[in-house]
FIZAMI-950288 format. One record per residue: x, y, z of N, C-alpha, C in turn. Coordinates in nm, 3 decimals. Example, Ala and Ser with C-alpha at 12.3 -4.5 7.8 and 13.67 -1.06 7.14 Angstrom:
2
{rec {1.319; -0.569; 0.780}; {1.230; -0.450; 0.780}; {1.320; -0.330; 0.780}}
{rec {1.285; -0.225; 0.708}; {1.367; -0.106; 0.714}; {1.290; 0.003; 0.787}}
REM end
This chain:
120
{rec {-4.905; -3.908; -3.810}; {-4.792; -3.914; -3.805}; {-4.705; -4.018; -3.739}}
{rec {-4.791; -4.026; -3.601}; {-4.708; -4.099; -3.483}; {-4.710; -4.264; -3.471}}
{rec {-4.791; -4.312; -3.622}; {-4.757; -4.476; -3.638}; {-4.650; -4.470; -3.708}}
{rec {-4.636; -4.321; -3.824}; {-4.533; -4.342; -3.896}; {-4.324; -4.313; -3.820}}
{rec {-4.397; -4.207; -3.741}; {-4.257; -4.137; -3.708}; {-4.307; -4.154; -3.511}}
{rec {-4.244; -4.222; -3.427}; {-4.305; -4.262; -3.281}; {-4.225; -4.151; -3.197}}
{rec {-4.100; -4.112; -3.316}; {-3.981; -3.983; -3.212}; {-4.107; -3.818; -3.253}}
{rec {-4.165; -3.816; -3.361}; {-4.221; -3.727; -3.392}; {-4.261; -3.645; -3.277}}
{rec {-4.252; -3.476; -3.266}; {-4.286; -3.383; -3.187}; {-4.379; -3.279; -3.211}}
{rec {-4.536; -3.247; -3.285}; {-4.592; -3.185; -3.324}; {-4.519; -3.029; -3.246}}
{rec {-4.505; -2.957; -3.373}; {-4.533; -2.804; -3.323}; {-4.604; -2.702; -3.323}}
{rec {-4.673; -2.716; -3.476}; {-4.797; -2.633; -3.486}; {-4.804; -2.598; -3.599}}
{rec {-4.896; -2.615; -3.629}; {-4.986; -2.604; -3.765}; {-4.924; -2.450; -3.853}}
{rec {-4.845; -2.510; -3.976}; {-4.803; -2.374; -4.060}; {-4.902; -2.369; -4.190}}
{rec {-4.874; -2.263; -4.282}; {-4.934; -2.191; -4.389}; {-4.794; -2.217; -4.503}}
{rec {-4.811; -2.258; -4.555}; {-4.701; -2.271; -4.693}; {-4.754; -2.219; -4.858}}
{rec {-4.654; -2.114; -4.813}; {-4.710; -1.980; -4.873}; {-4.692; -1.973; -5.042}}
{rec {-4.776; -2.009; -5.150}; {-4.726; -2.003; -5.292}; {-4.696; -2.106; -5.363}}
{rec {-4.794; -2.230; -5.276}; {-4.842; -2.357; -5.291}; {-4.968; -2.366; -5.299}}
{rec {-5.006; -2.548; -5.391}; {-5.129; -2.562; -5.349}; {-5.113; -2.688; -5.386}}
{rec {-5.245; -2.759; -5.281}; {-5.234; -2.890; -5.266}; {-5.295; -2.937; -5.370}}
{rec {-5.247; -3.104; -5.451}; {-5.344; -3.164; -5.543}; {-5.271; -3.327; -5.527}}
{rec {-5.352; -3.418; -5.591}; {-5.360; -3.549; -5.578}; {-5.289; -3.576; -5.703}}
{rec {-5.227; -3.715; -5.733}; {-5.131; -3.718; -5.819}; {-5.049; -3.863; -5.867}}
{rec {-5.039; -3.960; -5.970}; {-4.971; -4.030; -5.987}; {-5.058; -4.138; -5.979}}
{rec {-5.013; -4.285; -6.036}; {-5.086; -4.341; -6.029}; {-5.160; -4.439; -5.887}}
{rec {-5.050; -4.359; -5.811}; {-5.103; -4.353; -5.609}; {-5.207; -4.272; -5.565}}
{rec {-5.269; -4.206; -5.666}; {-5.342; -4.068; -5.648}; {-5.307; -4.022; -5.545}}
{rec {-5.178; -3.997; -5.472}; {-5.116; -3.892; -5.330}; {-5.110; -3.801; -5.329}}
{rec {-5.126; -3.748; -5.234}; {-5.078; -3.626; -5.237}; {-4.957; -3.523; -5.240}}
{rec {-4.965; -3.445; -5.315}; {-4.830; -3.364; -5.334}; {-4.864; -3.165; -5.348}}
{rec {-4.716; -3.120; -5.346}; {-4.783; -2.983; -5.370}; {-4.715; -2.908; -5.482}}
{rec {-4.779; -2.839; -5.529}; {-4.699; -2.759; -5.686}; {-4.717; -2.605; -5.637}}
{rec {-4.626; -2.512; -5.677}; {-4.574; -2.386; -5.713}; {-4.735; -2.341; -5.753}}
{rec {-4.753; -2.179; -5.678}; {-4.927; -2.171; -5.799}; {-4.919; -2.047; -5.633}}
{rec {-4.895; -1.908; -5.724}; {-4.912; -1.797; -5.688}; {-5.037; -1.769; -5.608}}
{rec {-5.021; -1.694; -5.525}; {-5.149; -1.673; -5.423}; {-5.208; -1.741; -5.376}}
{rec {-5.126; -1.844; -5.369}; {-5.228; -2.002; -5.274}; {-5.146; -2.024; -5.178}}
{rec {-5.250; -2.097; -5.100}; {-5.148; -2.173; -4.920}; {-5.204; -2.300; -4.920}}
{rec {-5.082; -2.375; -4.894}; {-5.126; -2.511; -4.816}; {-5.084; -2.545; -4.689}}
{rec {-5.216; -2.610; -4.594}; {-5.174; -2.563; -4.481}; {-5.133; -2.702; -4.423}}
{rec {-5.051; -2.667; -4.375}; {-4.969; -2.811; -4.320}; {-4.912; -2.843; -4.141}}
{rec {-4.872; -2.939; -4.140}; {-4.840; -2.970; -3.936}; {-4.686; -2.939; -3.988}}
{rec {-4.604; -2.888; -3.909}; {-4.462; -2.879; -3.872}; {-4.454; -2.994; -3.752}}
{rec {-4.362; -3.076; -3.795}; {-4.321; -3.205; -3.623}; {-4.162; -3.132; -3.639}}
{rec {-4.110; -3.170; -3.541}; {-3.995; -3.223; -3.516}; {-3.968; -3.412; -3.518}}
{rec {-3.870; -3.446; -3.619}; {-3.871; -3.573; -3.618}; {-3.750; -3.630; -3.606}}
{rec {-3.667; -3.717; -3.555}; {-3.545; -3.735; -3.518}; {-3.454; -3.817; -3.647}}
{rec {-3.331; -3.872; -3.680}; {-3.323; -3.903; -3.787}; {-3.336; -3.977; -3.880}}
{rec {-3.379; -4.109; -3.684}; {-3.480; -4.266; -3.747}; {-3.570; -4.246; -3.812}}
{rec {-3.685; -4.157; -3.792}; {-3.824; -4.112; -3.837}; {-3.802; -4.099; -4.001}}
{rec {-3.711; -3.974; -4.031}; {-3.679; -3.940; -4.136}; {-3.679; -4.061; -4.248}}
{rec {-3.553; -4.177; -4.210}; {-3.558; -4.277; -4.272}; {-3.608; -4.326; -4.321}}
{rec {-3.757; -4.365; -4.224}; {-3.852; -4.425; -4.227}; {-3.950; -4.365; -4.258}}
{rec {-3.957; -4.222; -4.272}; {-4.027; -4.134; -4.403}; {-4.002; -4.159; -4.523}}
{rec {-3.831; -4.200; -4.509}; {-3.814; -4.194; -4.711}; {-3.826; -4.316; -4.736}}
{rec {-3.845; -4.418; -4.679}; {-3.872; -4.540; -4.729}; {-4.050; -4.550; -4.764}}
{rec {-4.156; -4.489; -4.690}; {-4.283; -4.464; -4.686}; {-4.306; -4.423; -4.824}}
{rec {-4.231; -4.290; -4.810}; {-4.293; -4.188; -4.935}; {-4.212; -4.219; -5.040}}
{rec {-4.082; -4.309; -5.077}; {-4.090; -4.387; -5.186}; {-3.964; -4.281; -5.252}}
{rec {-3.884; -4.231; -5.145}; {-3.799; -4.146; -5.183}; {-3.641; -4.228; -5.233}}
{rec {-3.557; -4.172; -5.307}; {-3.620; -4.055; -5.434}; {-3.699; -4.115; -5.539}}
{rec {-3.741; -4.193; -5.556}; {-3.827; -4.257; -5.655}; {-3.939; -4.165; -5.664}}
{rec {-4.007; -4.230; -5.617}; {-4.202; -4.108; -5.636}; {-4.112; -3.972; -5.595}}
{rec {-4.095; -3.963; -5.459}; {-4.061; -3.807; -5.387}; {-3.941; -3.791; -5.360}}
{rec {-3.918; -3.631; -5.393}; {-3.769; -3.587; -5.364}; {-3.795; -3.509; -5.232}}
{rec {-3.684; -3.445; -5.177}; {-3.734; -3.348; -5.025}; {-3.723; -3.228; -5.103}}
{rec {-3.805; -3.133; -5.047}; {-3.783; -2.996; -5.076}; {-3.758; -2.933; -4.928}}
{rec {-3.678; -2.844; -4.911}; {-3.673; -2.779; -4.787}; {-3.668; -2.629; -4.854}}
{rec {-3.718; -2.575; -4.748}; {-3.720; -2.377; -4.719}; {-3.753; -2.329; -4.588}}
{rec {-3.707; -2.211; -4.584}; {-3.660; -2.150; -4.445}; {-3.811; -2.134; -4.353}}
{rec {-3.862; -2.162; -4.263}; {-3.925; -2.094; -4.173}; {-3.922; -2.019; -4.035}}
{rec {-3.919; -1.882; -4.004}; {-3.866; -1.831; -3.884}; {-3.750; -1.885; -3.887}}
{rec {-3.690; -1.851; -4.028}; {-3.501; -1.906; -4.002}; {-3.514; -2.077; -3.943}}
{rec {-3.571; -2.118; -3.947}; {-3.571; -2.276; -3.934}; {-3.565; -2.381; -4.089}}
{rec {-3.437; -2.458; -4.083}; {-3.460; -2.515; -4.249}; {-3.566; -2.619; -4.190}}
{rec {-3.656; -2.626; -4.318}; {-3.753; -2.742; -4.282}; {-3.792; -2.836; -4.373}}
{rec {-3.856; -2.963; -4.390}; {-3.795; -2.999; -4.508}; {-3.982; -3.031; -4.556}}
{rec {-3.985; -3.067; -4.691}; {-4.131; -3.141; -4.703}; {-4.100; -3.238; -4.822}}
{rec {-4.186; -3.348; -4.851}; {-4.180; -3.480; -4.975}; {-4.241; -3.352; -5.103}}
{rec {-4.235; -3.335; -5.190}; {-4.281; -3.335; -5.324}; {-4.252; -3.433; -5.405}}
{rec {-4.353; -3.434; -5.531}; {-4.331; -3.558; -5.626}; {-4.225; -3.547; -5.738}}
{rec {-4.169; -3.641; -5.774}; {-4.040; -3.605; -5.884}; {-4.127; -3.543; -5.998}}
{rec {-4.239; -3.672; -6.030}; {-4.235; -3.627; -6.176}; {-4.404; -3.589; -6.151}}
{rec {-4.446; -3.464; -6.213}; {-4.569; -3.373; -6.187}; {-4.718; -3.415; -6.321}}
{rec {-4.705; -3.492; -6.301}; {-4.824; -3.571; -6.373}; {-5.013; -3.524; -6.334}}
{rec {-5.103; -3.514; -6.398}; {-5.191; -3.468; -6.347}; {-5.301; -3.471; -6.268}}
{rec {-5.442; -3.411; -6.220}; {-5.462; -3.462; -6.125}; {-5.548; -3.589; -6.119}}
{rec {-5.535; -3.638; -6.023}; {-5.605; -3.786; -6.013}; {-5.676; -3.790; -5.908}}
{rec {-5.792; -3.819; -5.911}; {-5.858; -3.787; -5.771}; {-5.824; -3.953; -5.689}}
{rec {-5.795; -3.861; -5.511}; {-5.750; -3.981; -5.405}; {-5.834; -4.087; -5.435}}
{rec {-5.840; -4.217; -5.370}; {-5.924; -4.301; -5.335}; {-5.984; -4.248; -5.201}}
{rec {-6.138; -4.324; -5.172}; {-6.178; -4.315; -5.043}; {-6.065; -4.336; -4.924}}
{rec {-6.023; -4.429; -4.939}; {-5.954; -4.429; -4.808}; {-5.794; -4.352; -4.795}}
{rec {-5.762; -4.336; -4.904}; {-5.655; -4.240; -4.890}; {-5.732; -4.088; -4.824}}
{rec {-5.809; -4.027; -4.892}; {-5.869; -3.955; -4.876}; {-5.955; -3.900; -4.684}}
{rec {-5.976; -4.017; -4.677}; {-6.003; -4.064; -4.532}; {-5.851; -4.012; -4.446}}
{rec {-5.723; -4.055; -4.465}; {-5.633; -4.065; -4.392}; {-5.583; -3.913; -4.356}}
{rec {-5.605; -3.864; -4.487}; {-5.602; -3.736; -4.549}; {-5.653; -3.612; -4.442}}
{rec {-5.809; -3.650; -4.439}; {-5.941; -3.594; -4.387}; {-5.900; -3.597; -4.179}}
{rec {-5.826; -3.740; -4.182}; {-5.796; -3.733; -4.038}; {-5.663; -3.627; -3.990}}
{rec {-5.614; -3.630; -4.064}; {-5.471; -3.537; -4.047}; {-5.481; -3.377; -4.054}}
{rec {-5.574; -3.384; -4.109}; {-5.628; -3.192; -4.109}; {-5.736; -3.228; -3.979}}
{rec {-5.836; -3.296; -3.955}; {-5.859; -3.321; -3.829}; {-5.789; -3.342; -3.705}}
{rec {-5.664; -3.360; -3.697}; {-5.602; -3.421; -3.598}; {-5.478; -3.279; -3.607}}
{rec {-5.498; -3.201; -3.684}; {-5.403; -3.064; -3.653}; {-5.465; -2.937; -3.683}}
{rec {-5.591; -2.951; -3.667}; {-5.650; -2.893; -3.703}; {-5.671; -2.714; -3.812}}
{rec {-5.631; -2.788; -3.938}; {-5.628; -2.766; -4.044}; {-5.725; -2.710; -4.097}}
{rec {-5.688; -2.593; -4.141}; {-5.860; -2.552; -4.225}; {-5.875; -2.644; -4.379}}
{rec {-5.999; -2.683; -4.355}; {-6.021; -2.780; -4.467}; {-6.095; -2.720; -4.568}}
{rec {-6.105; -2.604; -4.575}; {-6.146; -2.483; -4.705}; {-5.998; -2.577; -4.835}}
{rec {-5.898; -2.548; -4.807}; {-5.830; -2.589; -4.873}; {-5.782; -2.764; -4.911}}
{rec {-5.844; -2.827; -4.907}; {-5.854; -2.949; -4.927}; {-5.991; -2.960; -5.025}}
{rec {-6.115; -2.900; -4.994}; {-6.205; -2.842; -5.059}; {-6.160; -2.798; -5.190}}
{rec {-6.113; -2.735; -5.225}; {-6.025; -2.654; -5.298}; {-6.008; -2.743; -5.425}}
{rec {-5.867; -2.847; -5.358}; {-5.798; -2.899; -5.426}; {-5.857; -3.039; -5.465}}
{rec {-5.943; -3.082; -5.435}; {-6.042; -3.165; -5.472}; {-6.166; -3.148; -5.545}}
{rec {-6.196; -2.961; -5.566}; {-6.259; -2.931; -5.666}; {-6.212; -2.897; -5.811}}
{rec {-6.077; -2.941; -5.807}; {-5.984; -2.896; -5.944}; {-5.968; -3.013; -6.040}}
{rec {-6.059; -3.110; -6.004}; {-6.020; -3.227; -6.151}; {-6.174; -3.177; -6.241}}
REM end
C-alpha cells in the first residue's frame, strides 16, 4: 500500500462480513463477491484524495473495478469490486505472492486466502 499510496495510514484490520474473496478476469486479480455467512479479512487505511486518484488509475476504475461503499462503525468506507463477475481464475504466482505479503504485513488470517484458492 505504501508504494502506491505514500500518504496512506494503516488504521486496523477488519472483517468484511457477507462477502468472500475470489480471483477472476483475464488479469487473475482479487475481487470480492456477496456470500452469506462468509468473511473477507482486510485492512482499513486512511488515504488522501490524491492517493485515491492513484488507486483509481491502478485499479482501472471505472472499467475493471467500481467503488463499493459501506459503513463501518459509523464511518463511510470504500473498497473496489470488479465490474464484470467472471468465473474464478487462479492468480499468477507473482500476484499471489503480493497478496500473501499483504496478508502478512497486515497480520490477516491466511485461512480465508486458502479457502478462496481452493474454490477452483
